All heavy atoms as a GROMACS GRO file, in nm:
protein
  330
    1MET      N    1   0.098  12.112   8.867
    1MET     CA    2  -0.044  12.146   8.881
    1MET      C    3  -0.130  12.019   8.888
    1MET      O    4  -0.232  12.018   8.951
    1MET     CB    5  -0.085  12.234   8.764
    1MET     CG    6  -0.222  12.294   8.779
    1MET     SD    7  -0.224  12.417   8.910
    1MET     CE    8  -0.390  12.473   8.899
    2GLN      N    9  -0.086  11.914   8.823
    2GLN     CA   10  -0.165  11.791   8.820
    2GLN      C   11  -0.169  11.725   8.957
    2GLN      O   12  -0.271  11.669   8.996
    2GLN     CB   13  -0.106  11.695   8.718
    2GLN     CG   14  -0.193  11.575   8.694
    2GLN     CD   15  -0.139  11.486   8.584
    2GLN    OE1   16  -0.031  11.512   8.533
    2GLN    NE2   17  -0.213  11.384   8.549
    3VAL      N   18  -0.062  11.734   9.034
    3VAL     CA   19  -0.061  11.675   9.168
    3VAL      C   20  -0.159  11.748   9.258
    3VAL      O   21  -0.230  11.687   9.337
    3VAL     CB   22   0.082  11.680   9.226
    3VAL    CG1   23   0.082  11.632   9.370
    3VAL    CG2   24   0.177  11.597   9.142
    4ARG      N   25  -0.165  11.879   9.244
    4ARG     CA   26  -0.257  11.958   9.326
    4ARG      C   27  -0.402  11.922   9.295
    4ARG      O   28  -0.485  11.911   9.386
    4ARG     CB   29  -0.233  12.106   9.302
    4ARG     CG   30  -0.311  12.194   9.394
    4ARG     CD   31  -0.272  12.339   9.376
    4ARG     NE   32  -0.345  12.424   9.467
    4ARG     CZ   33  -0.326  12.554   9.477
    4ARG    NH1   34  -0.234  12.613   9.403
    4ARG    NH2   35  -0.396  12.625   9.561
    5GLU      N   36  -0.434  11.904   9.168
    5GLU     CA   37  -0.571  11.865   9.131
    5GLU      C   38  -0.604  11.726   9.183
    5GLU      O   39  -0.715  11.701   9.230
    5GLU     CB   40  -0.586  11.870   8.979
    5GLU     CG   41  -0.579  12.010   8.922
    5GLU     CD   42  -0.581  12.009   8.770
    5GLU    OE1   43  -0.587  11.899   8.711
    5GLU    OE2   44  -0.576  12.118   8.712
    6LEU      N   45  -0.507  11.635   9.176
    6LEU     CA   46  -0.529  11.501   9.227
    6LEU      C   47  -0.554  11.501   9.378
    6LEU      O   48  -0.645  11.434   9.427
    6LEU     CB   49  -0.408  11.413   9.195
    6LEU     CG   50  -0.416  11.268   9.243
    6LEU    CD1   51  -0.528  11.194   9.172
    6LEU    CD2   52  -0.283  11.200   9.222
    7LEU      N   53  -0.477  11.580   9.450
    7LEU     CA   54  -0.497  11.589   9.595
    7LEU      C   55  -0.631  11.652   9.630
    7LEU      O   56  -0.696  11.612   9.726
    7LEU     CB   57  -0.382  11.668   9.658
    7LEU     CG   58  -0.248  11.597   9.662
    7LEU    CD1   59  -0.141  11.691   9.719
    7LEU    CD2   60  -0.255  11.471   9.744
    8THR      N   61  -0.673  11.749   9.550
    8THR     CA   62  -0.803  11.813   9.575
    8THR      C   63  -0.917  11.713   9.554
    8THR      O   64  -1.008  11.703   9.637
    8THR     CB   65  -0.821  11.933   9.481
    8THR    OG1   66  -0.713  12.024   9.501
    8THR    CG2   67  -0.952  12.005   9.508
    9VAL      N   68  -0.911  11.639   9.445
    9VAL     CA   69  -1.015  11.539   9.418
    9VAL      C   70  -1.013  11.431   9.525
    9VAL      O   71  -1.119  11.389   9.575
    9VAL     CB   72  -0.995  11.478   9.278
    9VAL    CG1   73  -1.086  11.358   9.257
    9VAL    CG2   74  -1.020  11.583   9.171
   10LEU      N   75  -0.896  11.387   9.564
   10LEU     CA   76  -0.883  11.284   9.668
   10LEU      C   77  -0.938  11.334   9.801
   10LEU      O   78  -1.008  11.261   9.872
   10LEU     CB   79  -0.737  11.244   9.684
   10LEU     CG   80  -0.707  11.129   9.778
   10LEU    CD1   81  -0.772  11.001   9.727
   10LEU    CD2   82  -0.558  11.111   9.791
   11TYR      N   83  -0.911  11.460   9.834
   11TYR     CA   84  -0.961  11.517   9.958
   11TYR      C   85  -1.114  11.519   9.960
   11TYR      O   86  -1.176  11.478  10.059
   11TYR     CB   87  -0.905  11.659   9.974
   11TYR     CG   88  -0.963  11.734  10.091
   11TYR    CD1   89  -0.921  11.708  10.221
   11TYR    CD2   90  -1.062  11.830  10.073
   11TYR    CE1   91  -0.974  11.775  10.328
   11TYR    CE2   92  -1.116  11.898  10.180
   11TYR     CZ   93  -1.072  11.871  10.307
   11TYR     OH   94  -1.126  11.937  10.412
   12PHE      N   95  -1.176  11.567   9.853
   12PHE     CA   96  -1.321  11.573   9.849
   12PHE      C   97  -1.382  11.433   9.849
   12PHE      O   98  -1.485  11.409   9.913
   12PHE     CB   99  -1.369  11.653   9.728
   12PHE     CG  100  -1.361  11.800   9.749
   12PHE    CD1  101  -1.266  11.876   9.683
   12PHE    CD2  102  -1.447  11.864   9.836
   12PHE    CE1  103  -1.258  12.012   9.704
   12PHE    CE2  104  -1.440  12.000   9.859
   12PHE     CZ  105  -1.345  12.074   9.791
   13PHE      N  106  -1.320  11.340   9.779
   13PHE     CA  107  -1.371  11.203   9.777
   13PHE      C  108  -1.367  11.142   9.916
   13PHE      O  109  -1.464  11.082   9.961
   13PHE     CB  110  -1.289  11.118   9.679
   13PHE     CG  111  -1.327  10.974   9.681
   13PHE    CD1  112  -1.444  10.930   9.621
   13PHE    CD2  113  -1.247  10.880   9.745
   13PHE    CE1  114  -1.480  10.796   9.625
   13PHE    CE2  115  -1.282  10.747   9.749
   13PHE     CZ  116  -1.399  10.705   9.688
   14LEU      N  117  -1.254  11.158   9.985
   14LEU     CA  118  -1.243  11.101  10.120
   14LEU      C  119  -1.337  11.170  10.218
   14LEU      O  120  -1.389  11.105  10.309
   14LEU     CB  121  -1.098  11.112  10.168
   14LEU     CG  122  -0.999  11.018  10.098
   14LEU    CD1  123  -0.858  11.044  10.149
   14LEU    CD2  124  -1.039  10.874  10.120
   15THR      N  125  -1.360  11.300  10.201
   15THR     CA  126  -1.453  11.371  10.288
   15THR      C  127  -1.595  11.318  10.271
   15THR      O  128  -1.663  11.288  10.369
   15THR     CB  129  -1.450  11.521  10.258
   15THR    OG1  130  -1.317  11.569  10.276
   15THR    CG2  131  -1.544  11.598  10.349
   16ILE      N  132  -1.638  11.304  10.147
   16ILE     CA  133  -1.773  11.253  10.121
   16ILE      C  134  -1.785  11.108  10.164
   16ILE      O  135  -1.886  11.066  10.222
   16ILE     CB  136  -1.808  11.271   9.971
   16ILE    CG1  137  -1.816  11.420   9.938
   16ILE    CG2  138  -1.937  11.200   9.936
   16ILE    CD1  139  -1.827  11.450   9.791
   17TYR      N  140  -1.680  11.030  10.140
   17TYR     CA  141  -1.680  10.888  10.178
   17TYR      C  142  -1.691  10.874  10.330
   17TYR      O  143  -1.767  10.792  10.381
   17TYR     CB  144  -1.553  10.822  10.126
   17TYR     CG  145  -1.540  10.677  10.159
   17TYR    CD1  146  -1.615  10.582  10.090
   17TYR    CD2  147  -1.454  10.633  10.259
   17TYR    CE1  148  -1.603  10.447  10.119
   17TYR    CE2  149  -1.442  10.499  10.289
   17TYR     CZ  150  -1.517  10.407  10.219
   17TYR     OH  151  -1.505  10.275  10.249
   18SER      N  152  -1.616  10.956  10.403
   18SER     CA  153  -1.620  10.950  10.550
   18SER      C  154  -1.756  10.991  10.603
   18SER      O  155  -1.810  10.929  10.695
   18SER     CB  156  -1.512  11.040  10.609
   18SER     OG  157  -1.385  10.998  10.567
   19PHE      N  158  -1.814  11.097  10.546
   19PHE     CA  159  -1.944  11.143  10.592
   19PHE      C  160  -2.052  11.039  10.566
   19PHE      O  161  -2.135  11.011  10.652
   19PHE     CB  162  -1.980  11.274  10.523
   19PHE     CG  163  -2.117  11.325  10.559
   19PHE    CD1  164  -2.138  11.386  10.682
   19PHE    CD2  165  -2.224  11.308  10.473
   19PHE    CE1  166  -2.264  11.431  10.717
   19PHE    CE2  167  -2.349  11.353  10.508
   19PHE     CZ  168  -2.370  11.415  10.630
   20SER      N  169  -2.050  10.979  10.446
   20SER     CA  170  -2.152  10.879  10.415
   20SER      C  171  -2.134  10.754  10.500
   20SER      O  172  -2.232  10.692  10.541
   20SER     CB  173  -2.148  10.843  10.266
   20SER     OG  174  -2.021  10.789  10.233
   21GLY      N  175  -2.009  10.719  10.530
   21GLY     CA  176  -1.986  10.605  10.619
   21GLY      C  177  -2.037  10.631  10.759
   21GLY      O  178  -2.095  10.543  10.822
   22GLY      N  179  -2.018  10.753  10.808
   22GLY     CA  180  -2.071  10.788  10.940
   22GLY      C  181  -2.222  10.789  10.942
   22GLY      O  182  -2.284  10.748  11.041
   23ALA      N  183  -2.283  10.836  10.834
   23ALA     CA  184  -2.429  10.838  10.828
   23ALA      C  185  -2.485  10.696  10.826
   23ALA      O  186  -2.582  10.666  10.897
   23ALA     CB  187  -2.474  10.914  10.703
   24VAL      N  188  -2.425  10.608  10.748
   24VAL     CA  189  -2.471  10.469  10.743
   24VAL      C  190  -2.451  10.402  10.878
   24VAL      O  191  -2.537  10.327  10.925
   24VAL     CB  192  -2.397  10.392  10.631
   24VAL    CG1  193  -2.424  10.243  10.640
   24VAL    CG2  194  -2.439  10.444  10.496
   25HIS      N  195  -2.340  10.429  10.942
   25HIS     CA  196  -2.313  10.372  11.074
   25HIS      C  197  -2.418  10.421  11.174
   25HIS      O  198  -2.466  10.343  11.256
   25HIS     CB  199  -2.173  10.412  11.119
   25HIS     CG  200  -2.134  10.356  11.252
   25HIS    ND1  201  -2.106  10.223  11.271
   25HIS    CD2  202  -2.118  10.415  11.372
   25HIS    CE1  203  -2.076  10.203  11.397
   25HIS    NE2  204  -2.083  10.318  11.461
   26GLY      N  205  -2.452  10.548  11.169
   26GLY     CA  206  -2.552  10.602  11.261
   26GLY      C  207  -2.690  10.544  11.237
   26GLY      O  208  -2.763  10.515  11.332
   27ILE      N  209  -2.725  10.524  11.111
   27ILE     CA  210  -2.856  10.467  11.080
   27ILE      C  211  -2.861  10.320  11.120
   27ILE      O  212  -2.961  10.273  11.174
   27ILE     CB  213  -2.887  10.484  10.929
   27ILE    CG1  214  -2.907  10.633  10.898
   27ILE    CG2  215  -3.009  10.404  10.889
   27ILE    CD1  216  -2.916  10.664  10.751
   28ALA      N  217  -2.753  10.249  11.095
   28ALA     CA  218  -2.752  10.106  11.127
   28ALA      C  219  -2.757  10.083  11.277
   28ALA      O  220  -2.816   9.984  11.323
   28ALA     CB  221  -2.626  10.041  11.068
   29ASN      N  222  -2.696  10.170  11.355
   29ASN     CA  223  -2.693  10.152  11.500
   29ASN      C  224  -2.799  10.233  11.573
   29ASN      O  225  -2.794  10.245  11.695
   29ASN     CB  226  -2.555  10.190  11.554
   29ASN     CG  227  -2.452  10.084  11.524
   29ASN    OD1  228  -2.485   9.969  11.502
   29ASN    ND2  229  -2.327  10.124  11.521
   30TYR      N  230  -2.895  10.289  11.499
   30TYR     CA  231  -2.999  10.369  11.563
   30TYR      C  232  -3.081  10.287  11.660
   30TYR      O  233  -3.119  10.334  11.766
   30TYR     CB  234  -3.090  10.432  11.457
   30TYR     CG  235  -3.197  10.519  11.515
   30TYR    CD1  236  -3.165  10.645  11.565
   30TYR    CD2  237  -3.328  10.477  11.523
   30TYR    CE1  238  -3.262  10.727  11.619
   30TYR    CE2  239  -3.426  10.558  11.577
   30TYR     CZ  240  -3.392  10.682  11.624
   30TYR     OH  241  -3.488  10.763  11.678
   31SER      N  242  -3.106  10.161  11.626
   31SER     CA  243  -3.187  10.077  11.714
   31SER      C  244  -3.113  10.044  11.844
   31SER      O  245  -3.176  10.008  11.943
   31SER     CB  246  -3.227   9.948  11.643
   31SER     OG  247  -3.110   9.875  11.606
   32ALA      N  248  -2.981  10.057  11.844
   32ALA     CA  249  -2.904  10.029  11.965
   32ALA      C  250  -2.930  10.133  12.074
   32ALA      O  251  -2.904  10.106  12.191
   32ALA     CB  252  -2.756  10.022  11.932
   33TRP      N  253  -2.979  10.252  12.034
   33TRP     CA  254  -3.009  10.354  12.135
   33TRP      C  255  -3.123  10.313  12.226
   33TRP      O  256  -3.139  10.367  12.335
   33TRP     CB  257  -3.040  10.486  12.069
   33TRP     CG  258  -2.918  10.555  12.021
   33TRP    CD1  259  -2.870  10.560  11.894
   33TRP    CD2  260  -2.825  10.629  12.101
   33TRP    NE1  261  -2.754  10.631  11.890
   33TRP    CE2  262  -2.724  10.674  12.015
   33TRP    CE3  263  -2.816  10.659  12.236
   33TRP    CZ2  264  -2.616  10.749  12.060
   33TRP    CZ3  265  -2.709  10.733  12.281
   33TRP    CH2  266  -2.611  10.777  12.195
   34LYS      N  267  -3.204  10.218  12.182
   34LYS     CA  268  -3.312  10.169  12.270
   34LYS      C  269  -3.256  10.094  12.390
   34LYS      O  270  -3.322  10.085  12.492
   34LYS     CB  271  -3.403  10.076  12.190
   34LYS     CG  272  -3.479  10.147  12.081
   34LYS     CD  273  -3.563  10.049  12.001
   34LYS     CE  274  -3.634  10.120  11.888
   34LYS     NZ  275  -3.710  10.026  11.804
   35LEU      N  276  -3.134  10.041  12.375
   35LEU     CA  277  -3.071   9.968  12.485
   35LEU      C  278  -3.014  10.064  12.591
   35LEU      O  279  -2.988  10.024  12.704
   35LEU     CB  280  -2.958   9.880  12.431
   35LEU     CG  281  -3.000   9.776  12.328
   35LEU    CD1  282  -2.878   9.703  12.274
   35LEU    CD2  283  -3.100   9.679  12.389
   36VAL      N  284  -2.997  10.190  12.554
   36VAL     CA  285  -2.942  10.288  12.647
   36VAL      C  286  -3.059  10.352  12.721
   36VAL      O  287  -3.146  10.414  12.660
   36VAL     CB  288  -2.862  10.397  12.572
   36VAL    CG1  289  -2.807  10.501  12.669
   36VAL    CG2  290  -2.749  10.333  12.493
   37GLY      N  291  -3.064  10.336  12.850
   37GLY     CA  292  -3.176  10.390  12.927
   37GLY      C  293  -3.164  10.541  12.947
   37GLY      O  294  -3.055  10.597  12.948
   38ALA      N  295  -3.278  10.605  12.965
   38ALA     CA  296  -3.280  10.749  12.988
   38ALA      C  297  -3.263  10.783  13.135
   38ALA      O  298  -3.246  10.899  13.170
   38ALA     CB  299  -3.410  10.808  12.936
   39GLN      N  300  -3.269  10.684  13.222
   39GLN     CA  301  -3.259  10.710  13.364
   39GLN      C  302  -3.112  10.720  13.404
   39GLN      O  303  -3.029  10.640  13.361
   39GLN     CB  304  -3.325  10.598  13.442
   39GLN     CG  305  -3.473  10.584  13.414
   39GLN     CD  306  -3.532  10.463  13.484
   39GLN    OE1  307  -3.459  10.381  13.539
   39GLN    NE2  308  -3.664  10.452  13.480
   40PRO      N  309  -3.079  10.817  13.488
   40PRO     CA  310  -2.941  10.827  13.535
   40PRO      C  311  -2.907  10.713  13.632
   40PRO      O  312  -2.997  10.660  13.699
   40PRO     CB  313  -2.936  10.963  13.606
   40PRO     CG  314  -3.077  10.990  13.644
   40PRO     CD  315  -3.162  10.924  13.541
   41PRO      N  316  -2.782  10.676  13.639
   41PRO     CA  317  -2.745  10.570  13.734
   41PRO      C  318  -2.761  10.616  13.878
   41PRO      O  319  -2.750  10.734  13.910
   41PRO     CB  320  -2.599  10.541  13.700
   41PRO     CG  321  -2.551  10.664  13.633
   41PRO     CD  322  -2.668  10.725  13.565
   42ASN      N  323  -2.784  10.523  13.967
   42ASN     CA  324  -2.804  10.555  14.109
   42ASN      C  325  -2.673  10.580  14.179
   42ASN      O  326  -2.578  10.516  14.168
   42ASN     CB  327  -2.879  10.443  14.180
   42ASN     CG  328  -3.022  10.436  14.128
   42ASN    OD1  329  -3.075  10.536  14.084
   42ASN    ND2  330  -3.081  10.319  14.134
   0.00000   0.00000   0.00000
């Protein structure tokens, strides 16, 4: 039973860690979207 609890805690920790890393990455690179033009290529 202890292994199952450890895997559950590890799963939730990695899920939250991945989500927060993606959020920080998105916020940090938000200014890079200004370099992407809205006009379609010719």
